[in-house]
C-alpha positions as CSV (number, residue, x, y, z in Angstrom):
1,X,79.8,123.1,102.8
2,X,76.1,123.1,101.0
3,X,74.8,126.4,102.5
4,X,77.0,128.8,101.5
5,X,74.7,131.8,102.0
6,X,72.7,133.7,105.0
7,X,69.0,134.6,105.2
8,X,67.9,136.7,108.3
9,X,64.4,137.7,108.9
10,X,63.8,141.2,109.3
11,X,64.1,143.4,112.7
12,X,60.5,143.9,112.4
13,X,59.0,140.0,111.7
14,X,61.1,139.1,114.2
15,X,59.6,142.1,116.6
16,X,56.1,141.2,115.3
17,X,56.9,137.6,116.8
18,X,58.1,137.7,119.7
19,X,55.2,140.1,120.3
20,X,53.0,137.2,120.0
21,X,51.5,134.0,122.7
22,X,52.1,131.0,121.5
23,X,49.2,128.3,121.9
24,X,50.0,125.0,122.3
25,X,47.5,122.1,122.1
26,X,46.7,118.9,124.6
27,X,46.4,121.1,127.7
28,X,50.0,121.7,127.8
29,X,51.4,117.9,126.5
30,X,52.5,120.2,122.9
31,X,54.9,122.6,124.8
32,X,56.1,119.8,126.7
33,X,56.9,117.7,123.9
34,X,58.5,120.7,121.8
35,X,61.2,121.9,124.6
36,X,61.9,118.2,125.1
37,X,62.5,116.9,121.6
38,X,62.4,119.5,118.9
39,X,63.6,123.1,121.2
40,X,67.7,123.7,120.8
41,X,71.0,125.2,123.1
42,X,71.4,128.7,121.4
43,X,75.3,130.0,121.6
44,X,74.4,131.2,124.5
45,X,73.7,127.8,126.3
46,X,70.2,129.0,126.8
47,X,67.4,126.9,125.7
48,X,64.9,128.1,122.3
49,X,61.7,129.1,122.8
50,X,58.6,128.6,120.3
51,X,60.0,131.6,118.7
52,X,63.2,130.8,118.6
53,X,62.5,128.0,117.0
54,X,60.1,128.9,114.3
55,X,62.8,132.2,113.3
56,X,65.4,129.3,113.4
57,X,63.2,127.2,111.1
58,X,62.3,130.2,108.7
59,X,65.7,131.4,108.0
60,X,67.0,127.7,107.0
61,X,64.0,127.3,104.5
62,X,65.2,130.5,102.6
63,X,68.7,130.0,102.9
64,X,68.0,127.0,101.2
65,X,65.7,128.6,98.8
66,X,68.2,131.7,98.5
67,X,71.5,128.6,97.8
68,X,69.1,127.0,95.1
69,X,68.6,130.2,93.1
70,X,72.2,131.4,93.5
71,X,73.5,127.6,92.4
72,X,70.9,128.1,89.0
73,X,71.5,131.8,88.2
74,X,68.3,133.0,89.8
75,X,67.6,136.5,89.9
76,X,67.0,136.4,94.1
77,X,64.8,139.9,95.2
78,X,65.2,140.6,98.9
79,X,62.0,142.5,99.4
80,X,59.9,139.9,97.9
81,X,61.3,136.6,99.8
82,X,61.3,138.9,103.4
83,X,57.6,139.4,102.9
84,X,56.9,135.5,101.9
85,X,59.4,134.1,105.1
86,X,57.1,136.9,107.0
87,X,54.1,135.0,105.8
88,X,55.8,131.2,106.2
89,X,57.4,132.2,109.9
90,X,53.4,133.7,111.4
91,X,52.1,131.0,109.8
92,X,54.5,128.3,111.4
93,X,54.2,130.4,115.2
94,X,49.9,129.7,115.1
95,X,50.5,126.1,113.9
96,X,48.8,127.1,110.7
97,X,51.4,124.4,108.7
98,X,54.1,122.6,110.7
99,X,57.4,121.4,108.7
100,X,58.0,117.6,110.3
101,X,59.8,116.9,113.5
102,X,63.1,116.2,112.2
103,X,62.7,119.8,110.5
104,X,61.6,121.6,113.2
105,X,64.7,119.8,114.5
106,X,67.1,120.3,112.7
107,X,66.6,123.2,110.2
108,X,68.9,126.3,110.3
109,X,71.5,124.9,112.0
110,X,75.0,124.0,110.7
111,X,74.0,120.2,110.5
112,X,72.2,120.7,107.7
113,X,74.9,124.2,106.2
114,X,78.2,121.4,106.3
115,X,76.5,118.2,106.1
116,X,73.4,118.5,103.6
117,X,70.1,117.0,103.7
118,X,70.3,113.9,105.5
119,X,69.1,115.3,109.4
120,X,65.6,116.4,107.8
121,X,65.2,113.0,106.3
122,X,62.8,110.4,108.2
123,X,63.6,107.4,105.7
124,X,66.1,106.1,102.9
125,X,66.4,102.9,100.9
126,X,69.7,101.4,100.1
127,X,70.6,97.6,97.7
128,X,73.2,95.3,99.3
129,X,74.9,94.7,95.7
130,X,78.4,96.3,97.5
131,X,77.5,95.0,101.8
132,X,79.8,97.4,102.5
133,X,78.9,100.5,101.0
134,X,75.6,99.8,101.9
135,X,76.1,99.1,105.4
136,X,77.8,101.8,106.1
137,X,75.5,104.5,104.4
138,X,73.1,102.7,106.4
139,X,75.2,103.1,109.6
140,X,76.3,107.1,108.8
141,X,72.2,107.9,108.4
142,X,71.1,106.2,111.3
143,X,73.5,108.5,113.6
144,X,71.3,111.2,111.5
145,X,68.1,109.6,112.5
146,X,66.8,108.2,109.4
147,X,65.6,104.8,109.5
148,X,67.1,102.7,106.5
149,X,65.6,99.6,104.7
150,X,67.4,97.5,102.8
151,X,67.2,94.4,100.0
152,X,68.6,91.3,99.9
153,X,70.8,91.5,96.8
154,X,74.3,90.7,98.8
155,X,76.0,87.8,96.9
156,X,76.9,86.4,100.2
157,X,80.8,86.5,99.3
158,X,83.4,86.2,102.4
159,X,86.5,85.8,102.9
160,X,88.6,84.3,106.2
161,X,91.0,87.1,107.2
162,X,93.7,86.2,109.1
163,X,93.7,87.8,112.0
164,X,97.6,87.6,112.5
165,X,98.2,89.9,110.0
166,X,97.2,92.9,111.8
167,X,96.8,96.8,110.9
168,X,96.6,99.7,114.2
169,X,93.2,101.7,113.4
170,X,92.4,104.9,115.5
171,X,88.7,105.7,115.7
172,X,87.8,109.3,115.3
173,X,85.6,111.1,117.7
174,X,83.1,112.0,115.1
175,X,80.0,110.1,113.3
176,X,82.8,109.8,109.9
177,X,85.0,107.8,112.4
178,X,82.5,105.6,113.9
179,X,81.5,105.3,110.0
180,X,85.1,104.5,109.2
181,X,85.8,102.0,111.5
182,X,82.7,99.9,110.8
183,X,84.0,100.1,106.4
184,X,87.5,98.6,108.1
185,X,86.4,95.9,109.7
186,X,83.6,94.5,106.8
187,X,86.6,95.3,104.9
188,X,88.9,92.2,106.7
189,X,85.7,89.9,105.6
190,X,84.0,91.2,102.6
191,X,85.5,91.9,98.9
192,X,84.0,95.2,97.1
193,X,81.5,94.8,94.1
194,X,81.9,97.0,91.4
195,X,80.1,95.9,87.8
196,X,79.3,91.9,89.5
197,X,83.3,92.4,89.8
198,X,85.0,91.2,93.0
199,X,87.2,93.9,94.2
200,X,90.2,93.3,96.7
201,X,92.2,96.5,98.3
202,X,95.1,96.6,101.0
203,X,93.0,95.8,103.7
204,X,90.8,92.7,102.4
205,X,91.9,89.8,104.3
206,X,93.8,91.7,107.3
207,X,92.2,92.0,110.5
208,X,92.3,95.5,112.6
209,X,93.3,96.1,115.7
210,X,90.5,99.1,117.1
211,X,92.2,101.9,119.1
212,X,89.1,103.7,121.3
213,X,91.2,106.1,123.2
214,X,89.9,109.7,121.2
215,X,86.4,108.9,121.3
216,X,84.3,110.9,124.1
217,X,83.9,109.6,127.3
218,X,79.7,108.5,128.7
219,X,77.4,111.9,129.6
220,X,79.7,114.5,127.4
221,X,77.9,116.9,125.1
222,X,76.6,116.3,121.7
223,X,77.0,119.5,120.3
224,X,75.9,118.4,116.3
225,X,72.7,117.3,117.5
226,X,71.9,117.4,120.9
227,X,72.0,115.2,124.0
228,X,74.5,113.6,125.3
229,X,77.4,110.9,124.5
230,X,76.9,106.8,124.7
231,X,80.9,106.5,125.2
232,X,82.5,104.4,122.9
233,X,80.9,101.2,124.4
234,X,77.9,100.5,121.6
235,X,80.7,100.3,119.3
236,X,82.8,98.3,120.9
237,X,80.2,96.1,121.2
238,X,79.0,96.6,117.5
239,X,82.4,95.9,116.0
240,X,82.6,92.1,118.1
241,X,78.7,91.3,117.3
242,X,80.4,91.6,113.6
243,X,83.2,89.6,114.0
244,X,81.2,86.9,116.1
245,X,78.4,86.8,113.4
246,X,81.1,86.5,110.5
247,X,83.2,84.0,112.0
248,X,80.4,82.2,112.5
249,X,79.2,82.6,108.6
250,X,82.8,82.1,107.5
251,X,82.3,78.8,109.6
252,X,79.3,77.9,107.9
253,X,81.0,78.4,104.7
254,X,83.2,75.9,104.8
255,X,80.8,73.3,106.1
256,X,78.8,73.6,103.3
257,X,81.7,73.6,100.8
258,X,83.2,70.5,102.6
259,X,79.6,69.0,102.5
260,X,79.3,69.7,98.4
261,X,82.4,68.4,97.7
262,X,81.5,65.2,99.5
263,X,78.2,64.7,97.7
264,X,80.5,65.6,94.1
265,X,83.0,62.5,95.4
266,X,80.2,60.0,95.7
267,X,78.1,60.7,92.8
268,X,75.1,61.8,94.8
269,X,72.6,64.9,93.4
270,X,74.0,67.7,95.1
271,X,70.5,69.2,97.2
272,X,71.4,72.7,96.8
273,X,71.6,72.3,92.7
274,X,75.2,72.7,92.4
275,X,74.4,75.9,94.7
276,X,78.3,75.9,96.9
277,X,76.3,78.0,99.4
278,X,73.0,78.0,100.0
279,X,70.8,81.0,102.4
280,X,71.7,81.4,105.1
281,X,69.4,81.7,108.1
282,X,70.0,82.1,111.6
283,X,68.9,78.5,112.8
284,X,71.0,76.9,110.5
285,X,74.4,79.0,112.0
286,X,72.7,78.5,116.0
287,X,75.4,75.3,116.8
288,X,78.2,76.9,115.6
289,X,77.6,80.5,117.0
290,X,79.3,81.0,120.3
291,X,76.9,81.4,123.5
292,X,77.5,85.0,123.4
293,X,76.5,86.1,120.1
294,X,73.6,83.6,121.2
295,X,73.1,86.2,124.3
296,X,73.0,89.0,121.8
297,X,70.4,88.2,119.7
298,X,68.2,85.1,121.3
299,X,65.4,86.6,123.8
300,X,65.5,85.3,127.7
301,X,63.6,82.6,128.3
302,X,62.1,83.8,131.7
303,X,60.3,86.7,130.8
304,X,57.4,88.8,132.1
305,X,54.6,89.5,130.1
306,X,53.1,93.2,130.8
307,X,49.7,91.9,129.4
308,X,47.3,95.3,128.0
309,X,44.5,96.3,130.8
310,X,41.2,97.2,129.2
311,X,38.2,99.5,130.2
312,X,35.4,100.0,129.6
313,X,36.2,103.6,127.7
314,X,38.9,101.7,125.4
315,X,36.9,98.6,124.4
316,X,34.1,101.4,123.6
317,X,36.7,102.8,121.3
318,X,37.1,99.9,120.1
319,X,33.9,98.6,119.0
320,X,33.5,101.3,117.5
321,X,36.3,102.0,115.2
322,X,37.1,97.8,114.2
323,X,33.8,96.2,115.0
324,X,32.8,93.1,117.1
325,X,35.0,91.5,115.3
326,X,38.2,93.0,117.6
327,X,36.2,92.2,120.8
328,X,35.1,88.7,120.0
329,X,39.0,88.4,119.9
330,X,39.8,89.9,122.9
331,X,37.1,88.3,124.6
332,X,38.5,84.1,123.0
333,X,41.9,85.5,125.2
334,X,40.2,86.0,128.0
335,X,37.8,83.3,127.5
336,X,34.6,84.8,127.5
337,X,31.9,85.2,124.4
338,X,28.3,86.4,124.1
339,X,26.5,87.9,120.9
340,X,25.8,91.8,122.3
341,X,28.8,93.7,122.4
342,X,27.5,95.8,125.5
343,X,27.6,92.5,127.5
344,X,31.2,91.1,125.5
345,X,32.4,93.6,127.2
346,X,31.3,93.5,130.9
347,X,32.7,90.0,130.3
348,X,36.1,90.8,128.9
349,X,36.7,93.8,132.4
350,X,35.5,91.3,134.7
351,X,37.3,88.0,133.2
352,X,40.3,90.5,133.3
353,X,40.0,91.9,137.3
354,X,39.9,88.0,137.8
355,X,43.1,87.9,136.5
356,X,44.5,90.6,137.6
357,X,43.1,89.3,141.3
358,X,44.9,85.4,140.7
359,X,48.4,87.3,139.4
């Protein structure tokens, strides 16, 4: 539990908010976006209104502030912070300022109280020195909706698991259960790293047999984040893709080691500079990857390309923002040129119409 205190706006402030009428922008589009993305289900299964969302967000912010004060033994003035929260809630309601989208969606929920602030973050970063820690943390953050960047520090060390030496692993029906299943699979192939030392545990080299029976079916309600469950299908696909890729990677390693031994015995200079394994690229592994993996990672050869459609208005705006060079580049796409921006726009639209007519 990260937030152990509560904060509630006064009834007077709530009554004041409920008397107001929200003014969404963009001719109702703003309101549609709010209800589509940020409004949550209330405990009684009703959908939050804008007022409900403002109250939830304001109380959530003040709960974090109050927890901070108590953690650091600071004096909490309830009267002062009620006045502060009133001004904040009115400003949010009138959209004089707004928290980020993830703040609108998750602030003031049990996700933050029980699991911390991950649901409020837009992005993060992780080093891959310990690939298992990096991959599992990234998997967890991605399921919280956080975009994650990473470096290329992994040393590339793997082992080949004995697929006859198996153990059963029941995947728990939770985000943490999915993360643990990824960790278990990666530990079959990859040692942990600590202070530049490889660390093997009791599962390293043993192959897991996953039991997905406890996972909720596709379409079931997700109480934590809202929305519907994807079912076990995507996780099963992830496990299979990783298994296929790491098996192919290990085969690639063995081929490199054998090539190194042959070069060493022949007395020739090893092109890899003495390294057993050179940096791996997909094009190098492609000949040894099974077709099942190629279907996953390669784009279809025959794909209909949706061409962008230009209008006089969009081309005029583009000219105003990026100048004549942007128009010239589009003109080259259609095989037309002109020194006059006005004439070039006309020629582009004419060529576009001709292309559409020919299909």
